C-alpha positions, 0 to 999 in steps of 0.5 A: 615486271609487267607493263602495268607495274612499270607504270606505277614505278614510272609514276612514282619516280616522275612525281618524286622528281617533280616534287623535289624540283618544285620543293627546293627543301631537302631536310629530313622531315620535309623529304619524308613528307614528300615521300609520303605524299608521292606514295599516297598519290600513287596509291590513290591513283592505283585505287582509282585505276587511272594509271593506264596507257592514256593516263600515264603513257610511258610508251610515248617516252622514246618518241618524245625525244624527237617529237617535242624538240621538233614541236618547239621548233615549229612553235618558234617558226610559227610565232615569227610568222604570226608576228610578221603578219601582225606587224605588216601594215597591210595585215595580210591575214586570210582566216580560213577553216580547214578539216585535216585528217588525223592518222593516229591510231588511238584517242591520245594520239588524236588528242596530241595532234589536236593540241599540237595544232593549237599550240602552234601560233596561228592555228586552233583546233576547233572540233575533233570528230573521230579522225578529223579535226576542224582547224581555224588558221589565220592565214591560207599558208598556215592551213596549207602547211597542215594539209601537207600532213607533216605534223600528222606524220610526226605525231603518228611516229611519236605515237609509234605508228609509222 
């Protein structure tokens, strides 16, 4: 089976599972309507030609098993760091703007990197320009962490580029 066909199978399964989880109703009629809805959505996506490597990136599935838990841990650590800065009576913020290089090979990789930066408390991706991201950080140490490139390396590994 060609990769494109696997995308449709994967999309159908993902939408069906999503529908089942959100619905919570498993009567014959409701399940039938759910199946029709899923198949109609996949048929519409096929007609619009939007089931591609960017719209439904199944090639990132294996990398997500290590990347998402790592990102969740980074978000947790940053949350505590930002909370500590906020509750400190001296309010030791040192806002800064920094440009970081994006080593990803595809637009979706750069997008994942920029969104990961924004998801991490204390940093916001302000502008993405080809392979550079302008980031606002509330502390110098937050900017320094980004400049070290650990997140960039992780997103590159997630994307499949070592």
